[in-house]
mmCIF file as gemmi writes it, N, C-alpha and C atoms, coordinates in Angstrom:
data_model
loop_
_atom_site.group_PDB
_atom_site.id
_atom_site.type_symbol
_atom_site.label_atom_id
_atom_site.label_alt_id
_atom_site.label_comp_id
_atom_site.label_asym_id
_atom_site.label_entity_id
_atom_site.label_seq_id
_atom_site.pdbx_PDB_ins_code
_atom_site.Cartn_x
_atom_site.Cartn_y
_atom_site.Cartn_z
_atom_site.occupancy
_atom_site.B_iso_or_equiv
_atom_site.pdbx_formal_charge
_atom_site.auth_seq_id
_atom_site.auth_asym_id
_atom_site.pdbx_PDB_model_num
ATOM 1 N N . PRO Axp A 1 ? 7.683 -11.393 34.759 1 0 ? 1 A 1
ATOM 2 C CA . PRO Axp A 1 ? 7.728 -10.715 33.468 1 0 ? 1 A 1
ATOM 3 C C . PRO Axp A 1 ? 6.715 -11.317 32.488 1 0 ? 1 A 1
ATOM 4 N N . LEU Axp A 2 ? 6.125 -10.45 31.667 1 0 ? 2 A 1
ATOM 5 C CA . LEU Axp A 2 ? 5.161 -10.907 30.658 1 0 ? 2 A 1
ATOM 6 C C . LEU Axp A 2 ? 5.88 -11.521 29.471 1 0 ? 2 A 1
ATOM 7 N N . GLN Axp A 3 ? 5.372 -12.653 29.005 1 0 ? 3 A 1
ATOM 8 C CA . GLN Axp A 3 ? 5.943 -13.279 27.813 1 0 ? 3 A 1
ATOM 9 C C . GLN Axp A 3 ? 5.176 -12.794 26.59 1 0 ? 3 A 1
ATOM 10 N N . LYS Axp A 4 ? 5.91 -12.508 25.531 1 0 ? 4 A 1
ATOM 11 C CA . LYS Axp A 4 ? 5.27 -12.095 24.285 1 0 ? 4 A 1
ATOM 12 C C . LYS Axp A 4 ? 4.581 -13.299 23.662 1 0 ? 4 A 1
ATOM 13 N N . LYS Axp A 5 ? 3.388 -13.053 23.106 1 0 ? 5 A 1
ATOM 14 C CA . LYS Axp A 5 ? 2.71 -14.118 22.369 1 0 ? 5 A 1
ATOM 15 C C . LYS Axp A 5 ? 3.477 -14.374 21.09 1 0 ? 5 A 1
ATOM 16 N N . ARG Axp A 6 ? 3.709 -15.61 20.807 1 0 ? 6 A 1
ATOM 17 C CA . ARG Axp A 6 ? 4.432 -15.96 19.594 1 0 ? 6 A 1
ATOM 18 C C . ARG Axp A 6 ? 3.463 -15.989 18.419 1 0 ? 6 A 1
ATOM 19 N N . ARG Axp A 7 ? 3.812 -15.276 17.366 1 0 ? 7 A 1
ATOM 20 C CA . ARG Axp A 7 ? 2.955 -15.246 16.176 1 0 ? 7 A 1
ATOM 21 C C . ARG Axp A 7 ? 3.048 -16.566 15.429 1 0 ? 7 A 1
ATOM 22 N N . ARG Axp A 8 ? 1.913 -16.98 14.899 1 0 ? 8 A 1
ATOM 23 C CA . ARG Axp A 8 ? 1.882 -18.18 14.076 1 0 ? 8 A 1
ATOM 24 C C . ARG Axp A 8 ? 2.55 -17.868 12.749 1 0 ? 8 A 1
ATOM 25 N N . ARG Axp A 9 ? 3.452 -18.71 12.324 1 0 ? 9 A 1
ATOM 26 C CA . ARG Axp A 9 ? 4.165 -18.491 11.071 1 0 ? 9 A 1
ATOM 27 C C . ARG Axp A 9 ? 3.216 -18.686 9.89 1 0 ? 9 A 1
ATOM 28 N N . ILE Axp A 10 ? 3.26 -17.753 8.947 1 0 ? 10 A 1
ATOM 29 C CA . ILE Axp A 10 ? 2.384 -17.796 7.773 1 0 ? 10 A 1
ATOM 30 C C . ILE Axp A 10 ? 3.162 -18.344 6.591 1 0 ? 10 A 1
ATOM 31 N N . ASP Axp A 11 ? 2.537 -19.272 5.856 1 0 ? 11 A 1
ATOM 32 C CA . ASP Axp A 11 ? 3.164 -19.774 4.631 1 0 ? 11 A 1
ATOM 33 C C . ASP Axp A 11 ? 2.221 -19.526 3.451 1 0 ? 11 A 1
ATOM 34 N N . ARG Axp A 12 ? 2.696 -19.794 2.248 1 0 ? 12 A 1
ATOM 35 C CA . ARG Axp A 12 ? 1.924 -19.492 1.027 1 0 ? 12 A 1
ATOM 36 C C . ARG Axp A 12 ? 0.557 -20.161 0.984 1 0 ? 12 A 1
ATOM 37 N N . SER Axp A 13 ? 0.434 -21.345 1.569 1 0 ? 13 A 1
ATOM 38 C CA . SER Axp A 13 ? -0.843 -22.061 1.519 1 0 ? 13 A 1
ATOM 39 C C . SER Axp A 13 ? -1.936 -21.34 2.31 1 0 ? 13 A 1
ATOM 40 N N . MET Axp A 14 ? -1.556 -20.437 3.196 1 0 ? 14 A 1
ATOM 41 C CA . MET Axp A 14 ? -2.519 -19.715 4.027 1 0 ? 14 A 1
ATOM 42 C C . MET Axp A 14 ? -2.97 -18.403 3.396 1 0 ? 14 A 1
ATOM 43 N N . ILE Axp A 15 ? -2.365 -18.027 2.282 1 0 ? 15 A 1
ATOM 44 C CA . ILE Axp A 15 ? -2.65 -16.748 1.641 1 0 ? 15 A 1
ATOM 45 C C . ILE Axp A 15 ? -3.497 -16.988 0.398 1 0 ? 15 A 1
ATOM 46 N N . GLY Axp A 16 ? -4.648 -16.343 0.329 1 0 ? 16 A 1
ATOM 47 C CA . GLY Axp A 16 ? -5.546 -16.524 -0.804 1 0 ? 16 A 1
ATOM 48 C C . GLY Axp A 16 ? -5.454 -15.383 -1.803 1 0 ? 16 A 1
ATOM 49 N N . GLU Axp A 17 ? -6.381 -15.372 -2.714 1 0 ? 17 A 1
ATOM 50 C CA . GLU Axp A 17 ? -6.465 -14.32 -3.72 1 0 ? 17 A 1
ATOM 51 C C . GLU Axp A 17 ? -6.94 -13.023 -3.063 1 0 ? 17 A 1
ATOM 52 N N . PRO Axp A 18 ? -6.598 -11.88 -3.66 1 0 ? 18 A 1
ATOM 53 C CA . PRO Axp A 18 ? -7.062 -10.601 -3.107 1 0 ? 18 A 1
ATOM 54 C C . PRO Axp A 18 ? -8.588 -10.523 -3.099 1 0 ? 18 A 1
ATOM 55 N N . MET Axp A 19 ? -9.134 -9.9 -2.076 1 0 ? 19 A 1
ATOM 56 C CA . MET Axp A 19 ? -10.586 -9.713 -1.986 1 0 ? 19 A 1
ATOM 57 C C . MET Axp A 19 ? -10.881 -8.222 -2.064 1 0 ? 19 A 1
ATOM 58 N N . ASN Axp A 20 ? -11.905 -7.849 -2.795 1 0 ? 20 A 1
ATOM 59 C CA . ASN Axp A 20 ? -12.339 -6.453 -2.922 1 0 ? 20 A 1
ATOM 60 C C . ASN Axp A 20 ? -11.249 -5.554 -3.495 1 0 ? 20 A 1
ATOM 61 N N . PHE Axp A 21 ? -10.453 -6.077 -4.413 1 0 ? 21 A 1
ATOM 62 C CA . PHE Axp A 21 ? -9.378 -5.29 -5.011 1 0 ? 21 A 1
ATOM 63 C C . PHE Axp A 21 ? -9.959 -4.257 -5.966 1 0 ? 21 A 1
ATOM 64 N N . VAL Axp A 22 ? -9.485 -3.025 -5.869 1 0 ? 22 A 1
ATOM 65 C CA . VAL Axp A 22 ? -9.894 -1.954 -6.772 1 0 ? 22 A 1
ATOM 66 C C . VAL Axp A 22 ? -8.632 -1.271 -7.271 1 0 ? 22 A 1
ATOM 67 N N . HIS Axp A 23 ? -8.421 -1.27 -8.595 1 0 ? 23 A 1
ATOM 68 C CA . HIS Axp A 23 ? -7.263 -0.592 -9.177 1 0 ? 23 A 1
ATOM 69 C C . HIS Axp A 23 ? -7.571 0.896 -9.214 1 0 ? 23 A 1
ATOM 70 N N . LEU Axp A 24 ? -6.823 1.679 -8.448 1 0 ? 24 A 1
ATOM 71 C CA . LEU Axp A 24 ? -7.112 3.107 -8.343 1 0 ? 24 A 1
ATOM 72 C C . LEU Axp A 24 ? -6.394 3.938 -9.387 1 0 ? 24 A 1
ATOM 73 N N . THR Axp A 25 ? -5.13 3.653 -9.615 1 0 ? 25 A 1
ATOM 74 C CA . THR Axp A 25 ? -4.357 4.444 -10.557 1 0 ? 25 A 1
ATOM 75 C C . THR Axp A 25 ? -3.105 3.676 -10.935 1 0 ? 25 A 1
ATOM 76 N N . HIS Axp A 26 ? -2.464 4.109 -11.99 1 0 ? 26 A 1
ATOM 77 C CA . HIS Axp A 26 ? -1.194 3.521 -12.396 1 0 ? 26 A 1
ATOM 78 C C . HIS Axp A 26 ? -0.135 4.609 -12.367 1 0 ? 26 A 1
ATOM 79 N N . ILE Axp A 27 ? 0.98 4.305 -11.741 1 0 ? 27 A 1
ATOM 80 C CA . ILE Axp A 27 ? 2.111 5.221 -11.756 1 0 ? 27 A 1
ATOM 81 C C . ILE Axp A 27 ? 3.244 4.487 -12.443 1 0 ? 27 A 1
ATOM 82 N N . GLY Axp A 28 ? 3.615 4.953 -13.616 1 0 ? 28 A 1
ATOM 83 C CA . GLY Axp A 28 ? 4.674 4.312 -14.381 1 0 ? 28 A 1
ATOM 84 C C . GLY Axp A 28 ? 6.031 4.92 -14.101 1 0 ? 28 A 1
ATOM 85 N N . SER Axp A 29 ? 7.064 4.308 -14.66 1 0 ? 29 A 1
ATOM 86 C CA . SER Axp A 29 ? 8.428 4.794 -14.423 1 0 ? 29 A 1
ATOM 87 C C . SER Axp A 29 ? 8.612 6.214 -14.954 1 0 ? 29 A 1
ATOM 88 N N . GLY Axp A 30 ? 7.932 6.57 -16.018 1 0 ? 30 A 1
ATOM 89 C CA . GLY Axp A 30 ? 8.042 7.915 -16.567 1 0 ? 30 A 1
ATOM 90 C C . GLY Axp A 30 ? 7.447 8.979 -15.661 1 0 ? 30 A 1
ATOM 91 N N . ASP Axp A 31 ? 6.488 8.578 -14.826 1 0 ? 31 A 1
ATOM 92 C CA . ASP Axp A 31 ? 5.86 9.521 -13.907 1 0 ? 31 A 1
ATOM 93 C C . ASP Axp A 31 ? 6.765 9.89 -12.742 1 0 ? 31 A 1
ATOM 94 N N . MET Axp A 32 ? 7.706 9.035 -12.432 1 0 ? 32 A 1
ATOM 95 C CA . MET Axp A 32 ? 8.548 9.247 -11.258 1 0 ? 32 A 1
ATOM 96 C C . MET Axp A 32 ? 10.018 9.408 -11.635 1 0 ? 32 A 1
ATOM 97 N N . ALA Axp A 33 ? 10.315 9.691 -12.881 1 0 ? 33 A 1
ATOM 98 C CA . ALA Axp A 33 ? 11.693 9.758 -13.374 1 0 ? 33 A 1
ATOM 99 C C . ALA Axp A 33 ? 12.523 10.773 -12.608 1 0 ? 33 A 1
ATOM 100 N N . ALA Axp A 34 ? 13.661 10.331 -12.121 1 0 ? 34 A 1
ATOM 101 C CA . ALA Axp A 34 ? 14.671 11.18 -11.464 1 0 ? 34 A 1
ATOM 102 C C . ALA Axp A 34 ? 14.104 12.05 -10.349 1 0 ? 34 A 1
ATOM 103 N N . GLY Axp A 35 ? 13.096 11.541 -9.657 1 0 ? 35 A 1
ATOM 104 C CA . GLY Axp A 35 ? 12.548 12.293 -8.533 1 0 ? 35 A 1
ATOM 105 C C . GLY Axp A 35 ? 11.615 13.413 -8.944 1 0 ? 35 A 1
ATOM 106 N N . GLU Axp A 36 ? 11.451 13.631 -10.242 1 0 ? 36 A 1
ATOM 107 C CA . GLU Axp A 36 ? 10.535 14.661 -10.719 1 0 ? 36 A 1
ATOM 108 C C . GLU Axp A 36 ? 9.229 13.992 -11.101 1 0 ? 36 A 1
ATOM 109 N N . GLY Axp A 37 ? 8.25 14.744 -11.412 1 0 ? 37 A 1
ATOM 110 C CA . GLY Axp A 37 ? 6.971 14.164 -11.79 1 0 ? 37 A 1
ATOM 111 C C . GLY Axp A 37 ? 5.972 14.313 -10.661 1 0 ? 37 A 1
ATOM 112 N N . LEU Axp A 38 ? 5.167 13.293 -10.458 1 0 ? 38 A 1
ATOM 113 C CA . LEU Axp A 38 ? 4.133 13.36 -9.438 1 0 ? 38 A 1
ATOM 114 C C . LEU Axp A 38 ? 4.726 13.358 -8.036 1 0 ? 38 A 1
ATOM 115 N N . PRO Axp A 39 ? 4.38 14.329 -7.216 1 0 ? 39 A 1
ATOM 116 C CA . PRO Axp A 39 ? 4.797 14.219 -5.814 1 0 ? 39 A 1
ATOM 117 C C . PRO Axp A 39 ? 4.003 13.082 -5.168 1 0 ? 39 A 1
ATOM 118 N N . MET Axp A 40 ? 4.658 12.25 -4.401 1 0 ? 40 A 1
ATOM 119 C CA . MET Axp A 40 ? 3.985 11.091 -3.82 1 0 ? 40 A 1
ATOM 120 C C . MET Axp A 40 ? 2.798 11.485 -2.953 1 0 ? 40 A 1
ATOM 121 N N . THR Axp A 41 ? 2.89 12.591 -2.251 1 0 ? 41 A 1
ATOM 122 C CA . THR Axp A 41 ? 1.767 12.982 -1.408 1 0 ? 41 A 1
ATOM 123 C C . THR Axp A 41 ? 0.529 13.245 -2.254 1 0 ? 41 A 1
ATOM 124 N N . GLY Axp A 42 ? 0.705 13.807 -3.443 1 0 ? 42 A 1
ATOM 125 C CA . GLY Axp A 42 ? -0.429 14.041 -4.331 1 0 ? 42 A 1
ATOM 126 C C . GLY Axp A 42 ? -1.041 12.74 -4.808 1 0 ? 42 A 1
ATOM 127 N N . ALA Axp A 43 ? -0.206 11.776 -5.155 1 0 ? 43 A 1
ATOM 128 C CA . ALA Axp A 43 ? -0.697 10.473 -5.606 1 0 ? 43 A 1
ATOM 129 C C . ALA Axp A 43 ? -1.425 9.759 -4.473 1 0 ? 43 A 1
ATOM 130 N N . VAL Axp A 44 ? -0.878 9.848 -3.274 1 0 ? 44 A 1
ATOM 131 C CA . VAL Axp A 44 ? -1.515 9.213 -2.123 1 0 ? 44 A 1
ATOM 132 C C . VAL Axp A 44 ? -2.866 9.859 -1.844 1 0 ? 44 A 1
ATOM 133 N N . GLN Axp A 45 ? -2.942 11.176 -1.919 1 0 ? 45 A 1
ATOM 134 C CA . GLN Axp A 45 ? -4.217 11.872 -1.71 1 0 ? 45 A 1
ATOM 135 C C . GLN Axp A 45 ? -5.24 11.456 -2.76 1 0 ? 45 A 1
ATOM 136 N N . GLU Axp A 46 ? -4.793 11.306 -4.003 1 0 ? 46 A 1
ATOM 137 C CA . GLU Axp A 46 ? -5.705 10.888 -5.074 1 0 ? 46 A 1
ATOM 138 C C . GLU Axp A 46 ? -6.235 9.486 -4.807 1 0 ? 46 A 1
ATOM 139 N N . MET Axp A 47 ? -5.353 8.585 -4.378 1 0 ? 47 A 1
ATOM 140 C CA . MET Axp A 47 ? -5.784 7.22 -4.084 1 0 ? 47 A 1
ATOM 141 C C . MET Axp A 47 ? -6.749 7.2 -2.907 1 0 ? 47 A 1
ATOM 142 N N . ARG Axp A 48 ? -6.487 8.004 -1.895 1 0 ? 48 A 1
ATOM 143 C CA . ARG Axp A 48 ? -7.38 8.079 -0.737 1 0 ? 48 A 1
ATOM 144 C C . ARG Axp A 48 ? -8.776 8.506 -1.156 1 0 ? 48 A 1
ATOM 145 N N . SER Axp A 49 ? -8.857 9.522 -2.015 1 0 ? 49 A 1
ATOM 146 C CA . SER Axp A 49 ? -10.159 10.043 -2.408 1 0 ? 49 A 1
ATOM 147 C C . SER Axp A 49 ? -10.946 9.031 -3.228 1 0 ? 49 A 1
ATOM 148 N N . LYS Axp A 50 ? -10.269 8.184 -3.983 1 0 ? 50 A 1
ATOM 149 C CA . LYS Axp A 50 ? -10.958 7.195 -4.81 1 0 ? 50 A 1
ATOM 150 C C . LYS Axp A 50 ? -11.312 5.937 -4.046 1 0 ? 50 A 1
ATOM 151 N N . GLY Axp A 51 ? -10.521 5.619 -3.03 1 0 ? 51 A 1
ATOM 152 C CA . GLY Axp A 51 ? -10.702 4.355 -2.326 1 0 ? 51 A 1
ATOM 153 C C . GLY Axp A 51 ? -11.804 4.351 -1.298 1 0 ? 51 A 1
ATOM 154 N N . GLY Axp A 52 ? -12.062 5.495 -0.679 1 0 ? 52 A 1
ATOM 155 C CA . GLY Axp A 52 ? -13.085 5.544 0.353 1 0 ? 52 A 1
ATOM 156 C C . GLY Axp A 52 ? -12.747 4.68 1.551 1 0 ? 52 A 1
ATOM 157 N N . ARG Axp A 53 ? -11.472 4.544 1.858 1 0 ? 53 A 1
ATOM 158 C CA . ARG Axp A 53 ? -11.048 3.695 2.965 1 0 ? 53 A 1
ATOM 159 C C . ARG Axp A 53 ? -10.719 4.55 4.177 1 0 ? 53 A 1
ATOM 160 N N . GLU Axp A 54 ? -10.867 3.949 5.329 1 0 ? 54 A 1
ATOM 161 C CA . GLU Axp A 54 ? -10.561 4.635 6.582 1 0 ? 54 A 1
ATOM 162 C C . GLU Axp A 54 ? -9.083 4.513 6.941 1 0 ? 54 A 1
ATOM 163 N N . ARG Axp A 55 ? -8.405 3.517 6.414 1 0 ? 55 A 1
ATOM 164 C CA . ARG Axp A 55 ? -7.014 3.233 6.779 1 0 ? 55 A 1
ATOM 165 C C . ARG Axp A 55 ? -6.097 4.36 6.33 1 0 ? 55 A 1
ATOM 166 N N . GLN Axp A 56 ? -5.159 4.731 7.174 1 0 ? 56 A 1
ATOM 167 C CA . GLN Axp A 56 ? -4.169 5.741 6.827 1 0 ? 56 A 1
ATOM 168 C C . GLN Axp A 56 ? -3.1 5.121 5.944 1 0 ? 56 A 1
ATOM 169 N N . TRP Axp A 57 ? -2.719 5.795 4.892 1 0 ? 57 A 1
ATOM 170 C CA . TRP Axp A 57 ? -1.669 5.319 3.999 1 0 ? 57 A 1
ATOM 171 C C . TRP Axp A 57 ? -0.331 5.733 4.574 1 0 ? 57 A 1
ATOM 172 N N . SER Axp A 58 ? 0.626 4.835 4.53 1 0 ? 58 A 1
ATOM 173 C CA . SER Axp A 58 ? 1.963 5.137 5.028 1 0 ? 58 A 1
ATOM 174 C C . SER Axp A 58 ? 2.852 5.523 3.861 1 0 ? 58 A 1
ATOM 175 N N . SER Axp A 59 ? 3.566 6.623 3.991 1 0 ? 59 A 1
ATOM 176 C CA . SER Axp A 59 ? 4.475 7.041 2.929 1 0 ? 59 A 1
ATOM 177 C C . SER Axp A 59 ? 5.889 6.533 3.187 1 0 ? 59 A 1
ATOM 178 N N . SER Axp A 60 ? 6.063 5.735 4.245 1 0 ? 60 A 1
ATOM 179 C CA . SER Axp A 60 ? 7.395 5.248 4.579 1 0 ? 60 A 1
ATOM 180 C C . SER Axp A 60 ? 7.835 4.105 3.673 1 0 ? 60 A 1
ATOM 181 N N . ARG Axp A 61 ? 6.9 3.522 2.936 1 0 ? 61 A 1
ATOM 182 C CA . ARG Axp A 61 ? 7.222 2.392 2.075 1 0 ? 61 A 1
ATOM 183 C C . ARG Axp A 61 ? 6.836 2.708 0.645 1 0 ? 61 A 1
ATOM 184 N N . VAL Axp A 62 ? 7.792 2.723 -0.256 1 0 ? 62 A 1
ATOM 185 C CA . VAL Axp A 62 ? 7.509 2.96 -1.667 1 0 ? 62 A 1
ATOM 186 C C . VAL Axp A 62 ? 7.908 1.712 -2.426 1 0 ? 62 A 1
ATOM 187 N N . LEU Axp A 63 ? 6.969 1.14 -3.165 1 0 ? 63 A 1
ATOM 188 C CA . LEU Axp A 63 ? 7.253 -0.091 -3.917 1 0 ? 63 A 1
ATOM 189 C C . LEU Axp A 63 ? 7.741 0.23 -5.293 1 0 ? 63 A 1
């Protein structure tokens, strides 16, 4: 049987400042009040168009 490679544990000392950070937009509490307001897919599409990134955005996680 194949053994899984064990991931190296990451601690705070290994994490640096953000690199190439670009603030795309701000979504405040008033924009998302009671489920009304901006549909998340629209906000994600707007961020995609401004970011110029190849990475797919996941809608499964909302911060």
